[in-house]
C-alpha positions, 0 to 999 in steps of 0.5 A: 911286069912291074916290080912289086915291093913286099907290102904291095903284093896283097894289092896285086892279088886283089887286082889280079882277082878283079881282072879275072872277075871282069874277064869271066863276066865278059866271057860268060856274058854275065851281070856281075857289076855288083860283085865287081864294084865290091871288089874295086871298093875293097881294092881301093880300101886296101890301097889306102890302108897300106899307102897311108901307113907306110914306114920311113923305110917303106917310103925309101923303097917306093922312092927307089922303085925302078918303075917310078917316073924319072926326070925324063918322064916328067919333062915329056909330060910337063914341058913343051918344046924341050931342047936338051943342052949338053956338056960342061964346056970343060970335060964331058957330058954327064948322062946322070944329069939332064938339062935344057930349055922349054916351056912350062904352061907357056912360060919359058923355063930351064929344067935340070934334073938327075936321071935314073934308068928303068933297067940295068942297061939304063942305070949303067948308062947314067951311072944310077943317077949319081952325077960326076963333077961334069954333071954339076958343072953342066947344071951350073952353066945352065943356071947362069944361062937361065939367070942371063935370060931371066928364065925360072929354073926347075930342078927335079931331084932323084939321086942316091948321091953324087958319084964318089969314085977316085976320078970324080974326086980328082976332077973336083967333085966337092968343088963342083957341088959347092959352086952349085950351092953358092950360085943358087944362093944368089941366082937372080931368077926364081928357083923351084926344086922338086924331089921326085924320088930319092933325094940323097946326100950332097948330090941332091943338096947341090940342086936344093938351094931353091926359093921353094922345095917340094917333095912328092908324098912318097919320096925321101930327102936326106944328107945320107942314105939309111944304109950308110948311116947304119954302117957308121953309127951301128957298124951294121948295115942291116939296121938301115930299115928299122933304125936308121930310116926312122932316125934320119927324119927323111920323109916329106911329111916330117921335113914339112913339119921341120920347115925344111921343105915348103910343100908335100905334093900328093901322089895318086893312090898307089903311088906315082909308079902306078899312074904317071899322068896323074902324078904329073898333073899333081906336080904341075899344079903345085909348080904352077901355083908356086911359080906364079908367086915367085915371078911376081917378086922383084929380084931384090924381094926374091933374094931377100926371101931366099936368104931368110928361108935358109937363115932360119933353118935349124933355129928352134924358134922357127920350127 
């Protein structure tokens, strides 16, 4: 059974009653089409009223939903002929980052993304989507390979942040992330980044120096988690929900207004975790449109536009 967030429970009740009504009509061979249509309409209206008025904290909860489609799900739905490539050629293969080559609508691409599990066992295996230095070095290796063969790079971002354990720091976590940022700023091939869940801290920023940054409608993107922010500013982690989440400006809609991102990708009514295929179609349509514009540019134009994009972020006149 899919995990329910607190504000989703009224929807679940309506959907349960709708199923019961349909079952009753079928068992008794009764014509209840009008009643069923009325119930479906009320359920749809309830979804709209809830999901169109979500608070920043509620969006955080949706972005972290365990049933939300992850990078592997989107690869299966969007990429054909996918071949995963492993290892950083220095230390090991980090399961928190998946990368490889395939075709997006017939176009050869390199796909790199964070991986979260769908349950406790899966999350432990991939360290809850928190990459080690090896994950970022693997990503860097694949970026350079994509540049060599002139393949566009698609990044799928979904992480609470980079792993901050002692071992990761000893093996150069900060250096690995910094090298990704530096390489992406001058990568001579189109780069598209899509936030598909939680875009947290430097772990997400490492994959975000892109020509186009897009976020799904109910995702978040921030330099720090609301919990960590609340602990630092108010010395009280319980303020994450009410104060920190709102103050951080982490929602896709607000980041679009600030010109931090380039597009908000709509999600199916009820969010991506309720309809993988519709969510994937919406993501594919946005990637297709953006990619068509990028591949038409010369390398010089591509790099000049990327430079200008990041040069003006934060300037008051550009907002």
